[in-house]
C-alpha positions in Angstrom: 122.6 131.4 128.9 120.7 129.2 126.4 123.3 129.7 123.7 126.2 129.0 126.1 124.6 125.8 127.4 123.8 124.5 123.9 127.4 125.2 122.8 129.0 123.4 125.7 126.7 120.4 125.3 127.5 120.3 121.6 131.2 119.8 122.3 130.5 116.1 122.8 128.5 114.4 120.1 127.5 111.6 122.5 126.2 114.1 125.1 124.5 116.2 122.5 122.4 113.3 121.3 121.4 112.3 124.8 120.5 115.7 126.2 117.8 118.3 125.6 118.2 121.8 127.2 115.8 124.7 127.8 117.4 127.8 129.4 119.0 126.3 132.5 117.2 122.9 132.6 118.8 119.9 131.1 117.0 116.6 130.3 119.3 113.6 130.2 118.5 110.2 128.5 120.2 107.8 130.9 119.9 105.0 128.4 122.5 106.8 126.2 124.7 108.6 128.7 125.1 108.6 132.5 124.1 111.7 134.4 127.5 111.9 136.2 129.2 112.1 132.8 127.1 115.1 131.8 127.9 116.8 135.2 131.6 116.2 134.7 131.5 117.6 131.1 129.8 120.8 132.3 132.3 121.2 135.1 135.2 121.0 132.6 133.8 124.1 131.0 133.3 125.9 134.3 129.5 125.3 134.6 128.3 124.2 138.0 125.0 122.2 138.3 122.6 121.3 141.0 122.3 117.7 142.1 120.5 115.6 139.5 116.9 114.7 140.3 114.5 112.2 138.6 111.6 113.5 136.5 109.0 111.7 138.7 108.3 114.2 141.5 110.8 116.7 140.1 110.4 119.9 138.0 111.5 120.9 134.5 110.7 123.8 132.3 108.6 125.4 135.0 106.4 122.3 135.3 106.0 119.8 138.1 106.1 116.2 137.0 104.6 113.1 138.6 103.7 109.6 137.6 100.0 109.0 137.2 98.5 105.8 135.8 101.8 104.6 134.5 102.5 107.8 132.5 104.4 110.9 133.4 102.0 113.9 133.7 102.8 117.6 134.1 101.0 120.3 136.0 101.5 124.0 137.0 104.9 124.6 138.5 104.2 127.9 140.3 101.8 128.5 143.2 98.8 130.7 142.7 98.8 133.8 144.9 95.8 135.7 146.3 94.2 138.5 144.4 94.4 142.0 146.0 91.3 144.1 146.2 92.9 146.8 144.0 94.6 146.0 140.7 96.2 148.1 138.0 96.2 147.1 134.3 99.9 146.2 134.6 99.3 143.9 137.5 96.2 142.3 135.8 98.1 141.5 132.6 101.0 140.1 134.7 98.6 137.8 136.6 96.9 136.6 133.4 100.3 135.9 131.9 101.3 133.8 134.9 98.0 131.9 134.6 98.5 130.9 131.0 102.3 131.3 130.7 104.1 128.9 128.4 101.9 126.0 129.2 100.9 123.9 126.1 97.5 123.0 127.6 95.5 125.7 129.4 91.9 124.9 128.4 89.2 127.5 129.2 91.8 129.6 131.1 93.0 131.1 127.8 89.8 132.6 126.6 88.8 133.7 130.2 92.1 135.6 130.7 91.9 137.3 127.3 88.3 138.3 127.9 89.1 139.8 131.2 92.0 141.8 129.8 89.9 143.1 126.9 87.1 144.3 129.2 89.2 145.7 132.0 88.6 149.4 132.9 91.2 152.1 132.4 93.4 153.0 129.6 96.9 153.5 131.1 99.1 150.7 132.6 98.8 152.2 136.1 95.0 152.8 136.0 92.8 150.8 138.3 90.7 148.1 136.6 87.6 148.3 138.8 85.7 146.0 141.1 84.0 144.0 138.3 87.3 142.9 136.8 88.8 142.1 140.2 85.7 140.0 140.9 86.1 138.1 137.7 89.8 137.4 138.4 88.9 136.1 141.9 86.3 133.7 140.3 89.0 132.5 137.9 91.5 131.9 140.7 88.9 130.0 142.7 88.1 127.7 139.7 91.8 127.2 139.0 92.4 126.1 142.6 89.5 123.6 142.4 90.4 122.2 139.0 93.4 123.6 137.2 93.2 123.0 133.4 97.0 123.3 133.1 97.8 119.5 133.0 98.7 116.9 130.4 100.9 114.2 129.2 104.7 114.9 129.5 106.0 112.5 126.9 104.3 112.6 123.5 105.2 109.8 121.2 106.4 110.7 117.7 103.1 109.8 116.0 102.3 111.1 112.5 98.5 111.1 113.1 96.2 113.1 115.4 92.8 114.5 116.0 92.1 118.3 115.8 89.0 119.6 117.6 87.7 122.9 116.2 85.0 125.3 117.4 84.0 128.9 117.1 81.5 131.2 118.7 80.6 134.9 118.5 83.3 135.4 121.2 86.4 133.3 120.2 87.9 130.5 118.2 89.2 127.4 119.8 91.5 124.5 118.7 92.5 121.3 120.6 95.2 118.9 119.3 94.9 115.4 120.5 97.4 112.5 120.0 97.0 109.0 121.4 93.9 110.2 123.3 95.9 112.8 125.1 95.5 116.6 124.7 99.0 117.8 123.8 98.3 121.4 122.9 95.4 123.9 122.7 94.9 127.4 121.5 92.2 130.1 121.6 91.8 133.5 119.9 89.3 136.2 120.8 87.4 137.5 117.8 87.9 141.2 117.0 85.2 143.6 118.2 84.4 144.6 114.6 84.4 141.0 113.3 81.0 140.7 111.8 81.7 137.6 109.7 79.1 134.8 109.7 79.6 132.0 112.2 80.3 129.5 109.4 83.2 131.7 108.3 84.5 131.7 111.9 84.1 127.9 112.1 86.1 127.6 108.9 88.8 129.9 110.2 89.1 127.7 113.3 89.6 124.7 111.0 92.5 126.4 109.2 94.1 127.3 112.5 93.7 123.8 113.7 95.4 122.4 110.6 98.3 124.9 111.0 98.7 123.7 114.6 98.8 120.1 113.5 101.4 120.9 110.8 103.7 122.3 113.4 103.7 118.8 115.0 104.5 117.4 111.5 101.3 115.3 111.4 100.3 113.6 108.1 97.1 111.9 109.0 94.6 114.4 110.6 91.1 113.8 111.7 89.1 117.1 112.0 86.2 117.2 114.4 83.7 120.1 114.2 80.2 120.7 115.4 79.2 122.8 112.3 77.3 120.8 109.7 77.9 123.5 107.1 81.7 123.4 107.5 81.5 119.6 107.6 79.9 119.6 104.2 82.4 122.1 102.8 85.3 120.1 104.0 84.0 116.8 102.6 83.5 118.4 99.2 87.0 119.8 99.2 88.6 116.5 100.4 86.7 114.2 98.0 86.4 116.6 95.1 83.3 114.9 94.0 81.2 118.0 93.8 81.6 121.8 93.7 81.2 123.8 96.9 78.0 125.9 96.6 77.7 128.9 98.9 75.9 132.2 98.6 75.8 135.4 100.5 78.1 138.3 101.3 80.9 135.9 102.5 80.9 133.7 99.4 84.3 134.8 98.2 85.8 134.7 101.7 84.7 131.1 102.1 86.0 130.1 98.7 89.3 131.7 99.4 89.7 129.8 102.6 88.7 126.6 101.0 91.3 127.2 98.3 93.9 127.6 101.0 92.8 124.4 102.6 93.0 122.6 99.2 96.6 123.9 98.7 97.6 122.7 102.2 96.3 119.2 101.5 98.2 118.9 98.2 101.4 120.6 99.2 101.9 118.7 102.5 100.3 115.4 101.2 97.8 115.4 104.1 95.4 112.5 104.7 92.5 114.6 106.0 89.1 113.3 107.2 86.2 115.2 108.8 83.8 114.1 111.5 80.6 115.9 112.7 80.3 115.8 116.5 77.6 117.3 118.8 78.5 120.6 120.5 78.3 119.0 123.9 81.1 116.5 123.0 83.3 119.0 121.2 86.5 119.4 123.3 87.2 122.8 121.8 83.8 124.2 122.9 85.2 125.2 126.3 87.8 127.4 124.6 85.2 129.6 123.0 83.0 130.4 126.0 83.1 132.4 129.3 80.7 132.5 132.2 77.3 133.6 131.2 77.1 136.1 134.0 80.1 138.0 132.5 78.1 138.6 129.3 75.0 140.1 130.9 75.0 143.9 130.5 75.1 146.0 133.6 71.8 147.6 132.8 70.0 144.2 133.2 69.4 143.1 136.7 67.7 140.0 138.0 64.2 140.5 139.2 61.4 138.1 140.0 58.3 137.6 138.0 56.8 140.6 139.7 58.2 144.1 139.0 57.2 147.5 140.3 56.3 150.5 138.1 54.6 153.8 138.4 51.2 152.3 138.0 51.6 149.8 140.8 52.7 146.2 140.8 52.8 144.4 137.4 52.9 140.6 137.2 54.9 139.2 134.3 52.8 136.1 134.2 49.6 138.0 133.9 51.1 140.0 131.1 52.3 136.9 129.3 48.8 135.2 129.7 47.3 138.1 127.6 49.0 136.8 124.4 51.3 133.8 125.1 54.0 135.2 122.8 57.7 134.2 122.9 60.5 135.7 124.9 61.4 138.5 122.6 57.9 139.8 122.0 56.9 139.4 125.7 60.1 141.3 126.7 59.3 144.0 124.3 55.8 144.5 125.6 56.9 144.2 129.2 59.5 146.9 128.8 56.8 149.2 127.5 55.5 149.1 131.0 58.8 148.8 132.9 62.1 149.3 131.0 64.0 147.6 133.8 62.4 144.2 133.2 65.0 141.5 132.9 65.3 139.1 130.0 66.0 136.2 132.4 62.7 136.9 134.3 60.7 136.9 131.0 62.4 133.7 129.9 61.5 131.9 133.2 57.9 132.9 132.8 57.6 131.8 129.2 59.5 128.5 129.9 57.1 127.6 132.7 53.9 128.4 130.8 51.7 125.3 130.3 50.0 126.6 127.2 53.3 127.5 125.5 54.7 124.1 126.4 51.7 122.1 125.1 50.6 124.0 122.0 53.1 124.3 119.2 56.2 124.2 121.4 59.5 125.5 120.3 61.7 123.1 118.4 64.2 121.2 120.4 67.7 120.2 119.6 68.7 116.5 119.6 71.8 114.5 118.8 71.2 112.8 115.4 71.7 109.1 115.3 73.2 106.9 112.6 71.1 104.4 110.6 74.1 103.1 108.7 76.7 100.8 110.1 80.4 100.2 109.3 80.2 96.6 108.1 78.2 95.0 105.3 75.4 92.6 106.0 75.1 93.5 109.7 71.9 95.6 109.7 69.1 95.2 107.2 66.5 97.9 106.6 63.2 96.3 105.7 60.0 97.9 104.5 56.9 97.1 102.4 56.0 99.2 99.4 53.7 99.1 96.4 54.4 99.6 92.7 51.5 99.5 90.2 49.2 98.1 92.8 51.6 95.1 93.6 53.1 94.7 97.0 56.9 94.4 97.3 59.1 93.6 100.3 62.2 95.9 100.0 65.5 95.1 101.8 68.6 97.3 101.8 71.9 96.6 103.5 72.7 99.4 105.9 76.5 98.8 105.4 78.7 100.7 103.0 77.7 98.6 100.1 73.9 99.3 100.2 73.0 96.1 98.4 69.2 96.1 97.6 66.8 93.1 97.4 63.2 93.3 96.3 60.7 90.4 96.4 57.1 90.5 95.1 54.6 89.4 97.7 51.5 87.3 97.2 50.0 89.1 100.2 50.8 91.6 102.9 50.5 89.1 105.8 53.1 88.4 108.4 53.4 84.8 107.2 54.3 85.9 103.7 56.9 88.4 104.9 58.4 85.9 107.3 58.7 83.4 104.4 60.5 85.8 102.2 62.9 86.9 104.9 63.6 83.3 105.9 64.5 82.4 102.3 66.8 85.4 102.1 68.6 84.4 105.3 68.9 80.8 104.1 70.5 82.1 100.9 72.8 84.8 102.2 73.1 84.1 105.9 71.5 86.0 108.8 72.2 89.6 109.7 72.6 91.0 113.3 69.8 93.5 113.2 66.7 94.2 111.2 65.4 97.8 111.1 61.6 98.1 110.3 58.7 100.5 110.6 55.8 100.1 113.0 53.4 98.2 110.7 51.2 95.5 112.3 52.9 92.7 110.3 56.4 93.7 111.5 55.1 93.6 115.2 53.5 90.2 114.7 54.4 87.1 116.7 55.2 85.2 113.5 58.0 87.6 112.6 59.2 87.7 116.2 59.5 83.9 116.4 61.4 83.8 113.1 63.8 86.5 114.3 64.3 84.7 117.6 65.1 81.5 115.7 68.0 83.3 113.8 69.0 85.4 117.0 68.3 88.6 115.1 67.7 91.8 117.1 64.6 93.8 116.0 64.8 97.6 115.6 61.7 99.8 115.1 61.9 103.4 113.9 60.1 106.1 115.8 56.4 106.5 114.8 55.6 109.2 112.2 59.4 109.7 111.6 60.2 108.1 108.2 63.8 109.4 108.5 64.4 106.7 111.1 64.4 104.2 108.3 65.6 106.6 105.7 68.0 104.2 103.8 65.2 102.0 102.6 62.8 104.9 102.1 65.2 106.7 99.7 65.8 103.3 98.0 62.1 103.2 97.2 62.3 106.4 95.2 65.4 105.3 93.4 64.1 101.9 92.3 60.6 103.1 91.4 62.0 105.9 89.3 64.3 103.5 87.4 61.4 101.1 86.9 59.1 103.8 85.6 61.6 105.4 83.3 62.7 102.1 81.8 59.2 100.5 81.8 60.6 97.5 83.6 59.8 95.6 86.8 61.2 96.7 90.1 63.2 93.5 90.4 64.9 94.3 87.1 65.5 97.8 88.3 67.1 96.4 91.5 69.5 94.4 89.2 70.6 97.6 87.4 70.9 99.5 90.8 73.1 96.8 92.2 75.4 96.8 89.2 76.1 100.6 89.2 78.5 102.5 91.5 77.0 104.8 94.2 79.8 107.4 93.9 81.2 108.5 90.6 83.1 105.8 88.7 84.4 104.0 91.8 84.3 100.3 91.5 84.4 99.8 95.2 81.0 101.6 95.6 79.2 99.0 93.4 76.6 97.4 95.7 77.0 93.8 94.4 80.7 93.8 94.9 80.3 94.5 98.6 78.7 91.1 99.1 79.6 88.9 96.2 83.1 87.8 95.4 82.4 87.6 91.7 81.5 90.4 89.2 78.1 90.4 87.5 78.2 90.3 83.7 76.4 92.9 81.7 73.7 91.3 79.6 75.0 93.0 76.4 78.5 91.6 76.9 79.0 88.4 75.0 80.6 85.8 77.2 83.9 84.3 76.2 83.2 81.0 74.3 85.0 77.9 75.4 87.0 75.9 72.8 84.7 73.5 70.9 85.7 69.9 72.0 86.1 67.3 69.4 83.6 64.3 69.3 83.9 60.9 67.7 81.3 61.9 65.1 81.0 64.8 62.7 78.3 67.3 62.1 75.7 66.0 59.6 76.9 62.4 59.8 74.3 59.6 60.0 74.5 57.4 63.1 72.8 54.5 64.8 70.7 55.7 67.7 69.9 53.5 70.7 66.1 53.5 71.4 64.8 53.8 74.9 64.4 50.5 76.9 66.4 48.8 74.2 67.1 45.1 74.5 69.7 42.9 72.9 67.2 42.1 70.1 66.0 45.7 69.5 67.0 47.2 66.2 68.6 50.7 66.6 67.2 53.6 64.6 69.2 56.0 62.4 69.6 59.7 62.9 71.6 62.7 61.8 74.1 64.6 64.0 72.8 68.2 64.1 75.1 69.7 66.8 78.2 68.8 68.8 77.8 69.9 72.4 80.9 68.4 73.9 83.1 65.4 73.5 80.5 63.2 75.2 77.3 64.9 74.2 76.0 65.4 70.7 72.6 66.3 69.3 70.9 63.8 67.1 67.9 65.2 65.2 67.8 68.1 67.8 67.9 65.8 70.9 71.1 65.7 73.0 72.4 62.1 73.3 75.4 60.6 75.0 78.1 59.2 72.6 77.7 55.8 74.3 74.1 55.7 72.9 75.1 56.2 69.2 77.2 54.3 66.7 78.7 55.4 63.4 77.1 53.8 60.4 79.7 51.8 58.5 78.8 50.5 55.0 80.8 48.5 52.4 80.9 49.4 48.7 78.4 46.8 47.7 76.0 48.0 50.4 76.4 51.6 49.2 75.4 50.6 45.6 72.4 48.6 46.8 71.4 51.4 49.1 71.5 53.9 46.3 69.5 51.6 43.9 66.9 51.0 46.5 66.7 54.7 47.3 66.2 55.4 43.6 63.4 52.9 43.4 61.6 54.3 46.3 61.9 57.9 45.0 60.1 56.8 41.8 57.2 55.7 44.0 56.9 59.2 45.4 58.7 58.7 48.7 61.1 61.5 49.6 62.4 59.8 52.8 66.0 58.6 52.4 66.6 57.4 55.9 68.4 54.2 54.9 67.9 50.5 54.5 66.0 50.1 57.8 63.2 52.5 56.7 63.1 51.0 53.2 62.8 47.5 54.5 60.0 48.5 56.8 58.1 50.3 54.1 58.5 47.1 51.9 57.1 45.0 54.8 54.1 47.3 55.1 55.1 48.8 58.4 54.2 52.4 59.2 56.9 55.0 58.9 58.1 56.2 62.3 59.5 59.7 62.9 63.1 60.0 64.1 62.2 61.5 67.4 62.7 60.1 70.8 59.7 58.0 71.9 58.5 58.0 75.5 59.1 54.8 77.3 55.9 53.0 78.2 55.9 51.0 81.4 53.1 48.6 81.9 51.2 48.7 85.2 52.4 46.5 88.0 49.2 44.4 88.0 49.9 43.1 84.5 53.0 41.2 85.7 50.7 38.3 86.7 49.2 38.0 83.2 50.6 36.9 79.8 50.1 39.5 77.1 50.6 39.5 73.4 53.9 41.3 73.7 55.2 38.5 75.9 54.2 36.0 73.3 
């Protein structure tokens, strides 16, 4: 029937592009062709149809469709029947097939159906499966009637990106494909009974199955989400290729082979792959790897209270536990020496409610790890106080991707000094949104609180006795101090070299200073490009007239020699930079030059080695003291002398 229907619809190119058929269901895009035209076309070839019906409230492909929240959603099309008290293996497999069927989304129902079929009693198709299996099927049918997992979005847009949730357990592997925040397909596989691979290998296997599922949807950008920290590290190493994957143990070659397959998939299909570590409670694929806990309890174990009967009389589990206060396994082992029928659940309840076990060296708990880093630069600043060679320093590290570091030496460890340094940093670079600090007395002071309130900065304090809560700045201490000690330099200079080098390989984008500054820092050993030397109205080595300070119209200018040309308006005369407006070129006639040379010769016979010109010669002849050609400081008389006549005024 499928072949006949597709052949008839393909007779018209217009109808072929506007229709999509599956067995005896035909979906018509009315924006391209009218429904009546399709009915008439089928009638021409002798195919009768039922009256057309809209998708909203109708049925297609064995699914019922309805409009929910502005989107067309599908749900199970067939009704769920009642479970008889007696079931054969044939009937059991038929019921499980109807539960899961051809539905793209079935959730926990997939692994539950597979688990029941695997553990059903009997070997032949007509053998009875037993009361335990029938009871499990009735539980499944009741849960399906309350909340059927077979539901989802009918129309999936042709996106090239999606999210793949992966998970694995000792029981099964689970994968969920999500596009536009809608689950479009899921899958689950029971692990073989003789599958003794490590759980990390199973998690990696689930990742590969998830990528294969995404490739069937022709996705190019895939975000993988897993709750395995080990697999998350392996995946990031394969994607970034910044370091070699290190793994040991019996499954070393199995892991490397699967990672090699993953690397080939990325290169061959040009995938843009990213990995995110999520908590188990938030992993959407976790439900596809678990069944009810009661199904996993062996039959030999039965629930009993904290008191069990044995041949010696009544034995209280709490009294037995109070003898030693050991854990569940050891307490269960000792209790079964007295009564082999003691339940693990009963022992666990006793150990869990013991005050001594709760208050003295309690068992480690699991928590959801937080994130100290943020996505934007200069939004959260990690601040701490440290010491290097007995000197206090205030260290500041940007928690954004750039990780820019700032260290300031402190005069003291008071709150006033810390507030002054932070205030100057905020004035220079602008305020941040949050400041992460430890629980020192200075950081909890009112001085810092007032300063942060002035800038509208939110204060964050790490948990006491948990340095990892401010781990970014703590790790920076080790880095900066190691650089300073190895190079025998100060921490502030070590921070300069840290901010100039990339944090990841040779990537320029990971250089800390480039995350905040728009310009690149120059390496000290790189000679800067010299600007073209500008021409000046005088030449190097030329003698010029130099204007003395506080010169009047009757002041005689001194002479000097041009020692350097700084720019067109700035030259150095006898080592002192002077403006070109304060110097004049010396212009001499031929007769003056001869007289000058004669006078110079006469002075040299008297032992004078100063050839500064006519001015100096004339002054020496007049008996004046020789003045050095250096700038003199301008002397301003006191204000009270303005009322008196002095010799200078005369």
